[in-house]
N, C-alpha and C positions, 0 to 999 in steps of 0.2 A: 444707795450710794454709786456708781460707779462713773468711771472717767475712761474715754473715749483711747482706745491702742489706737501704735498706726497701724497695725491691721484692718483695721474698722473695726474689732471688737471689742467690749471692755470689758473693764477690769473692778470691780469693787476693791472702793474706799476703805470700806471696814469691812472686816473679816470675824467671824463665828471663830471662838477658839476654836471649836472641831477642823474647821479650815486650815489655821494657822499650823496646827501640828501635822496637817498633812503635808503640808508647804516645807515645811522642815526638819518631815522627814522622823518626827519623838511623838510621844505616847501625851494625848490629852489632859493625863494627869500631870506629866512636865512642863506644857504652856499654863496650864494653872498655876505652879508653882511660881514659873518665870513674871507673870502680872501679877503673884502675890508679892513677889520679894521685890517687886519694882522694875528687875530688868528686862521686862518685856513691857513698854508703854500700854495701858488701857483705857477704853474711855467708858462712861457707863452711859445706856442709851436703854430709855425705857429702864422694864428691870433687868435688862443685859449685864454682859460686858462684852465687846467689840476692841479687836485689836485696828488700831490705822496701818494702809497699807505699807502708809511710812515709817512709821515704828517698826514692823518685820524688817524691811530693808536696810533701815539702821541698825538693826541688831543684830544681822545677818554681816554688814557691812563692820561691825565691832569686834564679831567673832573672828572675822578673818585678819582684823587688824592683832588682835591680841594675839592669832596662829601665826604673825608672821616677826613679831617680836620674840617668838619663844624660841 
């Protein structure tokens, strides 16, 4: 599932954990740890876990807020 971007391209709505790891510049294992702890919300899609793009953006926004508060 994808959504159109302003430039005419398409952005996936659900990301594989491996793709989320690349976008966050962290390891795949860390992404699974974040999903397991609930810090990074995910959904079950068939037999796989996927991370909603909105959840990834919210996760980064929360990291930014936490960084500003420190």
